[in-house]
MILOFI-6283 format. One line per field, with one value per residue (C-alpha): residue number from 1; residue in one letter; chain; x, y, z. Coordinates in Angstrom, 3 decimals, padded with zeros to 6 digits. Layout:
BEGIN
num <- (NUM, ...)
residuo <- (A, ...)
cadena <- (A, ...)
px <- (X, ...)
py <- (Y, ...)
pz <- (Z, ...)
//
This chain:
BEGIN
num <- (1, 2, 3, 4, 5, 6, 7, 8, 9, 10, 11, 12, 13, 14, 15, 16, 17, 18, 19, 20, 21, 22, 23, 24, 25, 26, 27, 28, 29, 30, 31, 32, 33, 34, 35, 36, 37, 38, 39, 40, 41, 42, 43, 44, 45, 46, 47, 48, 49, 50, 51, 52, 53, 54, 55, 56, 57, 58, 59, 60, 61, 62, 63, 64, 65, 66, 67, 68, 69, 70, 71, 72, 73, 74, 75, 76, 77, 78, 79, 80, 81, 82, 83, 84, 85, 86, 87, 88, 89, 90, 91, 92, 93, 94, 95, 96, 97, 98, 99, 100, 101, 102, 103, 104, 105, 106, 107, 108, 109, 110, 111, 112, 113, 114, 115, 116, 117, 118, 119, 120, 121, 122, 123, 124, 125, 126, 127, 128, 129, 130, 131, 132, 133, 134, 135, 136, 137, 138, 139, 140, 141, 142, 143, 144, 145, 146, 147, 148, 149, 150, 151, 152, 153, 154, 155, 156, 157, 158, 159, 160, 161, 162, 163, 164, 165, 166, 167, 168, 169, 170, 171, 172, 173, 174, 175, 176, 177, 178, 179, 180, 181, 182, 183, 184, 185, 186, 187, 188, 189, 190, 191, 192, 193, 194, 195, 196, 197, 198, 199, 200, 201, 202, 203, 204, 205, 206, 207, 208, 209, 210, 211, 212, 213, 214, 215, 216, 217, 218, 219, 220, 221, 222, 223, 224, 225, 226, 227, 228, 229, 230, 231, 232, 233, 234, 235, 236, 237, 238, 239, 240, 241, 242, 243, 244, 245, 246, 247, 248, 249, 250, 251, 252, 253, 254, 255, 256, 257, 258, 259, 260, 261, 262, 263, 264, 265, 266, 267, 268, 269, 270, 271, 272, 273, 274, 275, 276, 277, 278, 279, 280, 281, 282, 283, 284, 285, 286, 287, 288, 289, 290, 291, 292, 293, 294, 295, 296, 297, 298, 299, 300, 301, 302, 303, 304, 305, 306, 307, 308, 309, 310, 311, 312, 313, 314, 315, 316, 317, 318, 319, 320)
residuo <- (M, S, G, H, V, P, V, L, V, N, E, V, L, A, A, I, A, P, R, A, G, G, I, Y, V, D, G, T, F, G, A, G, G, Y, S, A, A, I, L, D, A, A, P, C, K, V, Y, G, I, D, R, D, P, D, A, I, A, S, G, Q, A, M, K, H, R, Y, D, G, R, L, D, L, I, A, G, R, F, G, D, M, A, E, L, L, A, A, R, G, V, K, L, V, D, G, V, A, L, D, L, G, V, S, S, M, Q, L, D, R, A, E, R, G, F, S, F, R, A, D, G, P, L, D, M, R, M, E, K, S, G, R, S, A, A, D, L, V, N, R, A, S, E, A, E, L, A, E, I, I, S, V, Y, G, E, E, R, H, A, R, R, V, A, K, A, I, V, K, A, R, T, G, G, P, I, A, T, T, G, A, L, A, E, I, V, R, G, A, V, P, A, A, R, D, A, I, D, P, A, T, R, T, F, Q, A, L, R, I, A, V, N, D, E, L, A, E, I, D, R, G, L, A, A, A, E, T, V, L, A, S, G, G, R, L, A, V, V, A, F, H, S, L, E, D, R, R, V, K, S, F, L, R, A, R, S, G, Q, A, P, R, G, S, R, H, A, P, E, T, G, R, G, R, A, P, T, F, D, V, P, Q, R, R, P, V, G, P, G, P, A, E, I, A, A, N, P, R, A, R, S, A, R, L, R, T, A, I, R, T, A, A, P, A, W, P, R, E, E, R, R, L, S, P)
cadena <- (A, A, A, A, A, A, A, A, A, A, A, A, A, A, A, A, A, A, A, A, A, A, A, A, A, A, A, A, A, A, A, A, A, A, A, A, A, A, A, A, A, A, A, A, A, A, A, A, A, A, A, A, A, A, A, A, A, A, A, A, A, A, A, A, A, A, A, A, A, A, A, A, A, A, A, A, A, A, A, A, A, A, A, A, A, A, A, A, A, A, A, A, A, A, A, A, A, A, A, A, A, A, A, A, A, A, A, A, A, A, A, A, A, A, A, A, A, A, A, A, A, A, A, A, A, A, A, A, A, A, A, A, A, A, A, A, A, A, A, A, A, A, A, A, A, A, A, A, A, A, A, A, A, A, A, A, A, A, A, A, A, A, A, A, A, A, A, A, A, A, A, A, A, A, A, A, A, A, A, A, A, A, A, A, A, A, A, A, A, A, A, A, A, A, A, A, A, A, A, A, A, A, A, A, A, A, A, A, A, A, A, A, A, A, A, A, A, A, A, A, A, A, A, A, A, A, A, A, A, A, A, A, A, A, A, A, A, A, A, A, A, A, A, A, A, A, A, A, A, A, A, A, A, A, A, A, A, A, A, A, A, A, A, A, A, A, A, A, A, A, A, A, A, A, A, A, A, A, A, A, A, A, A, A, A, A, A, A, A, A, A, A, A, A, A, A, A, A, A, A, A, A, A, A, A, A, A, A, A, A, A, A, A, A, A, A, A, A, A, A)
px <- (000.000, 002.973, 003.231, -000.385, -000.897, -004.546, -005.984, -005.860, -004.383, -002.824, -006.069, -008.114, -005.668, -005.924, -009.726, -009.867, -007.196, -006.305, -005.517, -004.124, -006.785, -009.238, -011.412, -011.708, -013.502, -012.048, -015.304, -013.648, -010.493, -009.324, -005.519, -005.417, -003.924, -006.147, -006.043, -002.240, -002.059, -004.405, -002.618, 000.783, -000.433, -001.471, -001.650, -005.303, -007.676, -009.014, -011.871, -011.391, -014.590, -014.797, -017.406, -014.709, -013.406, -010.103, -009.461, -010.088, -007.855, -004.974, -005.206, -004.305, -000.563, -001.207, -003.437, -000.576, 001.816, -000.256, -000.472, -004.152, -004.833, -006.434, -009.591, -010.826, -014.537, -016.130, -019.278, -020.745, -020.054, -023.794, -023.985, -021.161, -023.377, -024.423, -020.935, -019.348, -022.070, -021.305, -017.809, -019.090, -018.423, -021.193, -019.352, -016.215, -014.067, -013.776, -015.064, -013.284, -015.003, -013.377, -016.300, -016.469, -014.184, -010.708, -007.412, -007.069, -010.315, -009.537, -006.055, -007.115, -008.582, -010.251, -012.522, -014.109, -014.253, -012.006, -012.266, -008.488, -007.724, -009.926, -011.532, -014.845, -017.690, -018.209, -017.923, -019.261, -017.494, -018.702, -018.186, -021.817, -025.196, -026.013, -022.975, -022.536, -022.808, -026.195, -027.372, -026.030, -027.441, -030.831, -032.026, -034.365, -033.160, -035.208, -033.750, -030.193, -030.752, -032.047, -029.155, -026.548, -028.232, -028.821, -025.757, -023.335, -024.711, -024.161, -025.842, -025.825, -027.387, -030.126, -027.620, -025.453, -028.398, -029.570, -026.079, -025.814, -029.168, -028.276, -024.868, -026.196, -028.465, -025.299, -024.454, -023.898, -021.576, -019.136, -016.017, -015.082, -013.255, -016.313, -018.558, -016.049, -015.867, -019.662, -019.855, -017.012, -018.893, -021.978, -020.456, -018.505, -014.937, -014.682, -012.500, -011.015, -009.596, -011.662, -012.506, -016.097, -016.713, -015.988, -019.511, -021.204, -018.801, -019.354, -023.116, -023.100, -020.754, -022.984, -026.083, -024.509, -023.297, -026.201, -023.584, -025.710, -028.130, -025.118, -023.732, -027.032, -026.894, -023.228, -023.654, -026.612, -024.621, -021.707, -024.152, -025.211, -021.764, -019.837, -019.474, -019.941, -016.888, -016.237, -015.014, -016.248, -014.145, -015.644, -013.785, -015.956, -014.809, -017.730, -020.682, -023.293, -021.333, -020.357, -023.908, -025.175, -022.565, -023.156, -026.932, -026.572, -024.209, -026.281, -029.379, -027.646, -025.894, -029.088, -027.954, -030.454, -032.799, -036.176, -038.970, -042.235, -045.755, -044.846, -041.560, -041.827, -038.687, -037.178, -035.999, -037.718, -037.130, -034.399, -031.089, -028.112, -026.091, -022.993, -020.939, -019.361, -016.266, -015.560, -018.473, -016.468, -014.778, -011.011, -009.330, -005.840, -002.962, -000.940, 001.787, -000.679, -002.431, 000.931, 001.879, -001.569, -003.782, -006.740, -006.805, -007.753, -011.518, -011.341, -013.251, -013.060, -015.882, -015.516, -017.760, -017.733, -020.466, -022.510, -024.122, -027.602, -029.282, -029.179, -032.229, -034.892, -034.405, -037.399, -035.777, -032.398, -033.192, -031.854, -033.412, -032.248)
py <- (000.000, 002.293, 002.846, 003.977, 007.709, 008.795, 011.429, 015.067, 013.963, 017.347, 019.156, 016.694, 017.051, 020.850, 020.615, 018.172, 020.101, 017.323, 018.455, 016.786, 014.808, 015.034, 012.162, 011.568, 009.175, 007.850, 006.485, 004.783, 003.297, 001.404, 001.238, 003.602, 006.636, 009.298, 007.611, 007.557, 011.206, 012.276, 010.164, 011.481, 015.083, 015.067, 012.785, 011.991, 009.019, 007.721, 005.298, 003.685, 002.262, 000.048, -002.308, -004.352, -007.152, -007.190, -003.552, -004.278, -007.361, -005.621, -002.671, -004.698, -004.073, -000.347, -000.551, -002.006, 000.635, 003.430, 001.776, 002.148, 005.393, 003.595, 001.533, -000.385, -001.048, -003.356, -001.714, 000.974, 004.649, 005.240, 003.434, 005.416, 006.881, 003.420, 001.930, 004.707, 004.615, 000.925, 002.071, 004.788, 007.629, 010.153, 013.141, 013.494, 016.359, 015.366, 012.977, 012.130, 010.235, 009.023, 007.896, 005.094, 002.147, 001.961, 001.347, -001.871, -003.144, -002.017, -003.502, -007.001, -008.814, -011.415, -008.735, -008.176, -004.364, -003.593, -004.263, -003.890, -007.375, -010.427, -011.777, -013.005, -010.547, -009.730, -006.043, -006.675, -004.448, -006.562, -009.891, -010.774, -010.321, -009.931, -009.798, -008.003, -011.391, -011.948, -008.567, -008.913, -012.401, -012.021, -008.433, -007.599, -005.589, -002.600, -002.785, -003.029, -000.095, 002.063, 001.148, 001.850, 005.097, 006.509, 005.264, 005.248, 008.280, 006.183, 007.580, 004.144, 002.345, 000.676, -000.695, -002.028, -003.662, -005.266, -006.600, -008.055, -009.822, -011.216, -012.443, -014.220, -016.428, -018.345, -018.861, -016.793, -013.788, -014.705, -012.556, -008.885, -009.510, -011.051, -008.197, -005.564, -007.020, -007.064, -003.398, -002.386, -003.990, -001.909, 001.496, 003.568, 004.404, 007.773, 010.587, 011.077, 007.524, 006.480, 002.791, 002.303, -000.120, 002.509, 003.859, 000.463, -000.922, 002.174, 001.749, -001.918, -001.277, 001.506, -000.673, -003.738, -001.749, 000.730, 003.480, 006.580, 005.758, 005.003, 008.478, 009.989, 007.946, 008.728, 012.480, 012.421, 010.270, 012.713, 015.503, 013.517, 012.643, 015.853, 018.155, 021.895, 023.110, 019.600, 019.319, 017.288, 016.439, 014.440, 013.388, 012.405, 011.006, 011.473, 013.772, 011.520, 011.453, 015.119, 016.313, 014.442, 015.972, 019.428, 019.112, 018.004, 020.824, 023.468, 022.368, 022.101, 025.465, 027.295, 027.823, 025.571, 027.235, 028.227, 025.777, 026.327, 025.068, 022.235, 021.419, 022.512, 023.367, 020.635, 021.753, 025.106, 027.160, 024.901, 026.366, 025.519, 022.586, 023.332, 026.297, 025.838, 028.052, 027.276, 026.828, 025.349, 021.951, 021.566, 019.398, 017.912, 019.878, 018.866, 017.215, 014.941, 013.989, 013.164, 010.989, 009.382, 009.564, 008.176, 011.473, 013.536, 013.496, 013.884, 016.751, 017.685, 019.473, 020.587, 021.974, 022.935, 021.777, 024.459, 024.124, 023.607, 020.245, 017.660, 017.589, 014.982, 011.661, 012.130, 015.226, 013.636, 011.771, 013.453, 013.457, 010.689)
pz <- (000.000, 000.473, -003.274, -003.649, -004.056, -003.803, -006.118, -004.946, -001.618, -000.804, -001.573, 000.487, 003.361, 003.215, 003.246, 006.178, 008.146, 010.633, 014.185, 017.271, 019.099, 016.197, 014.969, 011.225, 008.882, 005.648, 004.259, 001.277, 002.806, -000.288, -000.208, 002.767, 001.052, 002.584, 005.993, 005.980, 004.923, 007.749, 010.343, 009.245, 009.404, 013.067, 016.150, 015.558, 015.182, 011.847, 011.238, 007.839, 006.346, 003.261, 001.872, 000.101, 002.369, 000.454, 001.426, 005.104, 005.020, 003.255, 005.636, 008.724, 008.368, 008.161, 011.218, 013.255, 011.926, 013.439, 016.854, 017.681, 015.819, 012.857, 013.258, 010.197, 009.788, 007.223, 005.881, 003.659, 004.202, 004.025, 007.364, 008.977, 011.720, 012.899, 012.419, 014.477, 017.142, 017.652, 018.653, 020.943, 018.487, 017.809, 016.329, 014.200, 012.944, 009.295, 006.631, 003.374, 000.544, -002.676, -004.825, -007.373, -008.002, -006.444, -008.209, -006.219, -007.712, -011.252, -011.272, -010.203, -013.207, -010.987, -009.500, -012.916, -012.882, -015.851, -019.561, -019.950, -018.615, -019.083, -015.937, -014.553, -015.078, -011.406, -010.277, -006.758, -004.236, -001.325, -003.104, -002.421, -004.071, -007.760, -010.046, -013.353, -015.077, -013.430, -014.649, -018.184, -018.682, -016.994, -017.437, -020.292, -023.259, -022.070, -018.563, -019.884, -022.219, -019.371, -017.060, -019.733, -020.779, -017.290, -015.414, -018.333, -020.199, -023.312, -026.462, -028.063, -025.101, -027.137, -029.626, -026.811, -025.042, -028.277, -028.979, -025.464, -025.695, -029.121, -027.949, -024.878, -026.986, -027.842, -024.168, -021.035, -021.203, -018.449, -018.817, -019.006, -022.272, -023.920, -022.840, -023.913, -027.422, -027.691, -026.709, -029.013, -031.875, -031.103, -030.295, -032.832, -031.844, -030.094, -031.384, -027.914, -027.953, -024.904, -025.136, -026.375, -023.476, -020.823, -020.342, -020.350, -017.744, -015.601, -015.847, -014.877, -011.942, -010.618, -010.959, -009.333, -006.319, -006.065, -006.012, -006.549, -003.746, -001.555, -002.280, -001.115, 002.082, 002.650, 002.343, 004.724, 007.139, 007.018, 007.841, 010.909, 012.277, 011.594, 014.583, 014.199, 012.299, 010.991, 007.412, 004.460, 001.393, -001.494, -004.644, -007.629, -010.963, -013.328, -013.810, -012.173, -008.927, -008.994, -009.717, -006.679, -004.410, -005.874, -005.441, -001.817, -000.876, -002.666, -000.768, 002.592, 002.223, 001.239, -002.337, -004.101, -006.620, -005.211, -005.842, -007.664, -007.173, -009.562, -007.741, -004.106, -002.184, -000.051, 003.368, 003.090, 006.205, 007.527, 008.630, 006.392, 007.706, 005.622, 004.522, 001.093, 000.911, -002.752, -005.143, -008.000, -007.615, -007.535, -010.155, -010.476, -011.948, -015.028, -012.937, -011.135, -014.364, -015.977, -013.004, -012.703, -015.841, -013.829, -011.937, -014.991, -014.325, -010.524, -008.902, -005.222, -003.402, 000.207, 002.921, 006.599, 008.983, 010.721, 014.141, 012.624, 013.238, 010.443, 008.209, 008.970, 007.215, 004.908, 003.400, 002.682, -000.507, -003.637, -007.064, -009.438)
//
């Protein structure tokens, strides 16, 4: 894990501003990059949460290195309030979230997240439940088209869905390589050299892991556990993720557009729970992109918790 450098780590560290005695949550522990940076910055405590059992297992050596200052928790960041409460923690000073798939997951062909190396068509972050193969081989053409269109923002979603359904008549689609070739045959090559399978793989991964709903839950959970003055830092990698974070922070900071009789305001009259010091997201610089091409689409949004009470649960759900 020592060789892993997380995206925008210096910017996330500046936003979180670790202090001695503080309590922080790395809601997407992964390879432990953000956790290590926070722990190295100040004599503080970090709770690292990850739904991937491989991340928790590989983080044990790092846990011992920090001699009790790092506590690893298996679970989803959307459940952070309950996971922390089980450890006697109600309020924290900072929460960092790195959304989407991790480099560890992408780089291991056997996890089935990437089209760049052939492996089983899996994509399950928790290694349980419905896999991408289950979805690809059992969903209707209409359902596949909707998933690929909405979650992948793929203009050729119907063509891809039709090609998948046609291909599976000859037998189950079982590997990432097989699926990638099907998609490449249905989607014209892009001028920007991005692999035609990119959007479809993104869509299936999001659907398998219910990622957008988990973002909603995670942001609301962060609102609950952050103490007044606590800091939130969220890194997103594509527009679907970033729009959700932006929408949440605009609403919670009182910057959301006013509603109409057709679309009433949510949270009307409620005190803002976050201050957003910088409205526009922060992206990586040329040097970071050159060193890590995966960082090119990263966007960091930050906020500071006010003293206002968290919004009621029924008002936390974001629009699709």
